N, C-alpha and C positions, 0 to 999 in steps of 0.2 A: 389201132386206127383206122376204117373200113377206106376202103377204096375208092369211095368219093370223098370221104370227107376228106382225104391225102388231096385228090387232087383240087379241092376248093382250094383247099390250103396254099400249094403252092399258088395259083390261080392268084389268090390276093395276094401272096407275097411278089408273085413275079408283074402283075398287073399295078405294083403299088409303086417299084421300083427296087427292090430290094428288101430286105428287113431293120436293114442298119436306122434310115431316119424313122420306122415306125417302132423302137423299142422305147419301152417306159420304164426309168428304174427310178424307185421310191427315192434311193441314195440322192435324187437328182433335189429334193423337197423337205422340208427340213421335219426333219423326227422325234425332237427335243419333247420330253413332256414332263408334267410333274405329279399329271394323274392321268388315270384311263378314259377320263372326260374328257383330254386334250387330244386321243385320237380318230380317223377312219380308217376302215378296210379299203385298200383301194388293190387294182391288180397293179402287177410289175410283168413286164415279156413284151413278146412281140404284138402287135396291135393292126390287124387285119383290117381288110377298108370295110365290113361291118362294126367296126370300134366295139367299143366295150359290152356291146348287145353278145358277144359270143364269148364274155370271160366269166370269168372267177375271181375274189379276193382272194392276193395271195401275201401282201404285204401291208403296212400300214402305214400312211404319214399325221403329222399334227395337222386338225382339222381347219386351221384356216390356212395351209396351203391347200386346200380340194381346188377352189377355184381355180388356182393356177391348175394343177391336175387336170380338172377335164378340160382348159386349152387347148394343151398339149398334145392329153390322150383327142379332141378333137380334131389338130393337125396331122397328128400321126397317122387318122386313121382317113386323110385327104387321099383319093385314089382317082385313075384317069379312067378306069372300068370299075363300076361297082358290079358284081358277081351277086350270086341270090344268096341274101342274108339265113344262119339257120341261129335261132336262139342256143344259150349253151344252154345244159342240161343243170337240173336241179343241182345251185352249188352246195357242197357242202364244207362250209367254211368252220378256220375256226374260233376263235377270239382276242380282240381288242386288248393289246393288254401297252403299260406304262410300264417296260420294265429295265432296271438302271436309265431310268430317266431316257428313254427312248421307247418310239413306238414299236409295237412287232404284232404282228396276227401269231396266233401261236396255233396249234392243231391243237383238234380238236381235245384228245387223250393227253395232250401236255399239261403235269399240273401246278406250270410256273404260276407265278402270284404275281402281282398287277403291281 
């Protein structure tokens, strides 16, 4: 991480009141599925003031949970001071899967079945 990116990251968390109230977890949403069509990719982890614009998907939830997830993401990105936001680099994500009845995001090289 470049020194500039590290400073921006630290600024985002200190101006938002800490990372605890600004973290999204896929486990907070229903992830059960019957088919891959039931699932959508989402970001799981700390959310800075710039919101999801600077993140890449790394988990999956059931598609009907997306409105709640987006509302929670909006709340998690509320900050007292808005830093300059830099869009995330091109995301290289895996593929969404319904594995053993649960939504998951598989690594690009993962050979798991849907």
